[in-house]
C-alpha positions in Angstrom: -57.2 48.0 -16.1 -58.4 49.0 -12.2 -55.5 48.7 -9.9 -52.7 48.3 -12.4 -52.4 52.3 -12.8 -51.4 52.6 -9.6 -48.4 50.1 -10.3 -46.1 52.5 -11.6 -46.2 54.7 -8.6 -45.0 52.0 -6.2 -43.0 50.1 -8.8 -39.9 52.3 -7.6 -39.6 50.5 -4.6 -37.8 47.3 -6.2 -34.9 49.5 -6.9 -33.9 50.4 -3.5 -32.5 46.6 -3.1 -30.6 46.8 -6.1 -28.8 50.2 -5.5 -26.2 49.1 -3.1 -25.9 46.0 -4.3 -25.0 47.4 -7.8 -22.8 50.0 -6.3 -20.6 47.9 -4.2 -20.6 44.8 -7.0 -20.7 46.3 -10.5 -18.2 48.0 -11.9 -19.2 52.0 -11.2 -19.2 52.5 -15.4 -21.9 49.7 -15.5 -23.6 50.8 -12.4 -24.4 53.9 -12.8 -25.5 53.5 -16.6 -28.0 50.7 -15.4 -29.0 52.8 -12.3 -29.3 55.9 -14.1 -31.3 53.8 -17.1 -33.9 52.6 -14.0 -34.1 55.8 -12.8 -35.5 57.4 -15.6 -37.8 54.7 -16.8 -39.3 54.1 -13.2 -39.7 58.3 -13.2 -41.2 58.3 -16.5 -43.6 55.6 -15.8 -44.7 57.2 -12.5 -45.0 60.6 -14.5 -47.5 59.4 -16.8 -49.2 57.5 -14.5 -50.1 60.4 -13.0 -51.0 62.2 -16.3 -53.6 59.4 -16.9 -55.1 59.6 -13.8 -55.1 63.9 -14.0 -57.1 63.2 -17.0 -59.6 60.5 -15.8 -59.9 62.9 -12.9 -60.5 65.9 -15.1 -63.0 64.7 -17.0 -65.3 64.5 -13.9 -65.2 68.3 -13.2 -68.3 69.7 -13.9 -67.5 72.3 -16.6 -64.5 70.7 -17.8 -63.6 71.0 -21.4 -63.1 67.6 -22.2 -65.6 65.4 -24.0 -68.8 64.5 -21.8 -68.0 60.9 -22.7 -64.8 61.1 -20.6 -67.3 61.1 -17.6 -69.2 57.9 -18.6 -69.6 55.6 -15.8 -67.7 52.8 -18.2 -64.5 55.6 -18.3 -64.9 56.1 -14.0 -64.9 52.4 -13.4 -61.8 51.7 -15.0 -60.0 54.1 -12.0 -60.7 53.6 -8.6 -62.3 56.4 -6.3 -61.6 58.1 -9.6 -62.7 61.7 -8.1 -60.0 61.6 -5.2 -57.8 60.2 -7.2 -58.0 62.3 -10.0 -57.8 65.1 -7.5 -54.5 63.8 -5.8 -52.7 62.9 -9.7 -53.8 66.6 -10.4 -52.0 68.2 -7.2 -49.2 65.1 -7.4 -48.8 66.2 -11.4 -48.2 69.8 -10.6 -45.7 69.3 -7.7 -43.4 67.2 -10.0 -43.6 70.0 -12.7 -42.5 72.3 -10.1 -39.5 70.2 -8.3 -38.5 69.7 -12.2 -38.6 73.2 -12.9 -36.8 74.0 -9.7 -33.9 71.4 -10.4 -33.2 72.8 -13.8 -33.3 76.3 -12.7 -30.7 75.9 -10.1 -28.5 73.7 -12.6 -28.4 76.4 -15.2 -27.7 79.5 -12.6 -24.7 77.6 -11.0 -23.3 76.7 -14.4 -23.7 80.3 -15.2 -22.5 81.7 -12.0 -19.4 79.1 -12.8 -18.6 80.1 -16.0 -18.8 83.6 -15.2 -16.3 83.0 -12.2 -13.4 81.5 -15.0 -14.3 83.4 -17.8 -11.6 85.8 -17.1 -9.3 83.7 -16.1 -5.6 83.3 -18.1 -6.0 79.9 -20.5 -4.0 77.0 -19.2 -5.3 74.4 -21.3 -9.0 72.7 -19.5 -7.9 73.8 -16.2 -9.1 76.9 -14.6 -7.2 77.8 -11.2 -9.5 80.2 -8.9 -7.7 82.1 -6.1 -9.6 81.1 -3.8 -8.0 79.7 0.0 -11.2 77.5 0.3 -10.4 74.1 -0.9 -12.3 72.8 -3.7 -12.8 71.2 -7.1 -15.8 70.1 -9.7 -15.9 69.7 -13.5 -17.8 72.4 -15.7 -19.2 70.9 -18.7 -19.2 73.6 -22.2 -21.9 75.6 -23.4 -22.5 78.5 -26.2 -19.2 77.9 -27.2 -17.4 77.7 -24.3 -15.1 74.7 -23.7 -15.1 72.4 -20.5 -13.1 73.0 -18.0 -11.7 71.5 -14.5 -12.0 74.0 -11.8 -9.8 73.7 -9.0 -9.0 76.2 -6.1 -5.6 77.2 -5.2 -6.4 75.7 -1.5 -7.4 72.8 -3.0 -3.7 72.4 -4.9 -2.1 73.7 -1.8 -3.6 70.3 0.0 -2.3 67.9 -2.4 1.3 66.5 -3.6 1.9 67.0 -7.6 1.0 63.1 -8.0 -2.1 64.0 -6.0 -3.2 67.1 -8.1 -2.5 65.3 -11.3 -5.1 62.6 -10.0 -7.4 65.2 -9.1 -7.7 66.6 -12.5 -7.8 63.4 -14.0 -10.4 62.5 -12.0 -12.6 65.6 -13.2 -11.4 65.4 -16.7 -13.0 61.7 -16.3 -16.2 63.4 -15.0 -16.2 65.7 -18.3 -15.3 62.8 -21.0 -18.4 60.6 -19.5 -20.6 63.9 -19.8 -21.6 62.4 -15.6 -23.1 66.1 -15.1 -26.6 64.8 -17.4 -26.2 61.6 -15.4 -26.7 63.9 -12.3 -29.1 66.0 -13.4 -31.0 63.2 -14.7 -31.2 61.6 -11.3 -32.1 64.7 -10.0 -34.8 64.7 -12.4 -35.9 61.2 -11.5 -36.2 62.0 -7.6 -37.9 65.1 -8.1 -40.6 63.4 -10.1 -41.0 60.3 -7.8 -39.5 60.6 -4.3 -38.8 56.9 -3.7 -35.8 56.8 -6.1 -33.7 59.4 -3.8 -31.9 56.5 -2.3 -30.8 55.7 -6.4 -29.9 59.5 -6.9 -27.6 59.2 -3.8 -26.5 55.6 -5.3 -25.9 57.1 -8.4 -24.1 59.9 -7.3 -21.6 57.5 -5.3 -21.1 55.6 -8.8 -20.8 58.4 -10.9 -17.9 59.4 -8.3 -16.2 55.5 -8.0 -16.3 55.6 -12.0 -14.4 59.2 -12.2 -12.0 57.5 -9.7 -11.2 54.5 -11.4 -10.1 57.0 -14.1 -8.0 58.7 -12.1 -6.1 55.7 -10.9 -5.4 54.4 -14.7 -4.0 58.0 -15.8 -1.9 58.2 -12.9 -0.7 54.8 -12.4 -0.7 54.5 -8.9 -4.2 53.4 -7.1 -3.1 54.3 -3.6 -2.0 57.6 -5.1 -5.4 58.1 -5.7 -6.6 56.9 -2.6 -4.8 59.6 -0.6 -5.8 62.4 -3.1 -9.8 61.6 -2.7 -9.0 61.1 1.2 -7.0 64.3 1.9 -9.4 66.5 -0.6 -12.5 65.2 1.8 -10.6 66.6 5.1 -10.0 69.5 3.6 -13.3 70.4 2.1 -15.6 71.8 4.2 -18.0 73.3 1.9 -21.0 72.0 -0.5 -20.5 71.2 -3.9 -22.3 73.1 -7.2 -25.9 71.8 -8.1 -25.1 69.4 -11.2 -21.9 69.6 -11.1 -19.4 66.3 -10.6 -17.0 67.6 -7.3 -13.8 66.0 -6.3 -15.0 65.2 -2.6 -17.6 67.3 -1.0 -18.8 66.7 2.5 -22.1 66.1 3.9 -24.9 69.2 3.5 -25.0 71.8 5.8 -21.1 72.8 5.8 -19.7 75.6 5.1 -19.8 77.4 1.6 -17.0 78.7 -0.9 -17.5 81.7 -2.8 -17.2 80.2 -6.0 -19.5 77.5 -5.7 -23.2 77.1 -5.5 -25.3 76.1 -2.3 -26.7 72.8 -3.4 -25.8 69.7 -1.2 -23.2 67.7 -2.1 -22.5 63.9 -2.0 -22.7 62.7 1.7 -18.7 62.2 3.5 -19.9 58.8 4.4 -19.3 58.0 0.7 -15.5 58.8 0.7 -14.5 56.0 2.9 -15.9 53.8 0.5 -14.3 55.4 -2.5 -11.1 55.4 -0.8 -11.1 51.4 0.5 -12.1 50.8 -3.0 -9.1 52.3 -4.4 -6.8 50.2 -1.9 -8.4 47.1 -3.6 -7.8 45.8 -6.6 -9.2 47.1 -10.1 -13.0 46.3 -10.3 -13.8 43.8 -12.7 -15.4 44.9 -16.2 -16.7 41.7 -16.9 -21.2 41.0 -16.0 -21.2 39.2 -13.1 -23.0 35.4 -13.2 -26.7 35.6 -12.7 -26.3 33.2 -9.4 -24.2 35.7 -7.7 -25.3 39.2 -5.7 -24.5 41.5 -8.2 -26.0 39.5 -11.2 -29.5 39.2 -9.0 -29.4 43.1 -8.5 -29.2 43.5 -12.1 -31.8 40.7 -12.7 -34.5 42.7 -10.2 -33.8 45.8 -11.5 -34.7 44.9 -15.1 -37.8 42.9 -13.9 -38.9 45.7 -12.0 -38.3 48.5 -14.8 -40.2 45.8 -17.3 -42.9 45.1 -15.0 -43.4 49.5 -14.3 -43.1 49.9 -18.4 -45.6 47.4 -19.2 -48.3 48.3 -16.4 -47.9 52.1 -17.8 -47.9 50.8 -21.3 -50.9 48.8 -20.4 -53.0 51.8 -18.7 -52.2 53.9 -21.5 -53.5 51.8 -24.2 -56.3 50.7 -21.9 -57.4 54.1 -21.2 -57.0 55.7 -24.9 -59.1 52.6 -26.0 -62.1 53.5 -23.5 -61.7 57.2 -24.0 -62.0 57.1 -27.9 -64.9 54.8 -27.2 -66.6 57.2 -25.2 -66.0 60.0 -27.6 -68.3 60.8 -30.2 -67.5 61.1 -33.7 
């Protein structure tokens, strides 16, 4: 085993070159699913690696409740610098658990606040219009018997023409239909457990919006109208997006916040010109790219990195299990 146990901690670096290629050259739906799967698997392998190192490292601490055989030289030889590695793994795993708990807590808190804000509003189908001059719009998933709703402020509606309002609502409905809040939560949890995956989280946030853009363009029947809606909403929006809830066009972190929104930073404004440019062009091809193309190469590299990470983690798990079982007295 030896140094192979560390591979899942560094293999997320293999996902960095493919994130931009997949976002630019794959259909947004395909790119979102691919990048989310890569992020989740790499984060799971990294966390498993930390857990294995923690088990071996904890066995070296005097007075620990683990079997004495787990501290034998045969076990220590399987992990380089076992004492230092084990101590760092304990701290790392605690940091992962704490970061994941913070992400989930913030997401639940913001969703609960948003549901309270729209609960007393009169029913208008699946659209909830908040009387707020601050322009914003986001998709609020259902929970506890409450149906999913598109939340939009009166300030946002005033910024758009009726066809552009139709595009906005279709965009948010696409988020609800695709359950994009789950995708964003998975990406945030992956980035919380493995900091090297933060660029992948940003790419997933972009592809999720592009996915909804394309669905909205099809519903409206006019790509230029959808592009204008995205651009005008981005120029008008000054606050940030709710944590874990897909927003129509949120600016960079650090801007002002609206009264009905959360305090988490939304997608950077720099992604909006790319979205508008993509909508001004032809509809993206849904076919899988040729293996020799840049997009095809990106998919191959992502799959190879994920496969190597899974195999490394599985190999380390099986090897450590066999070693610990052999060292444990019956």
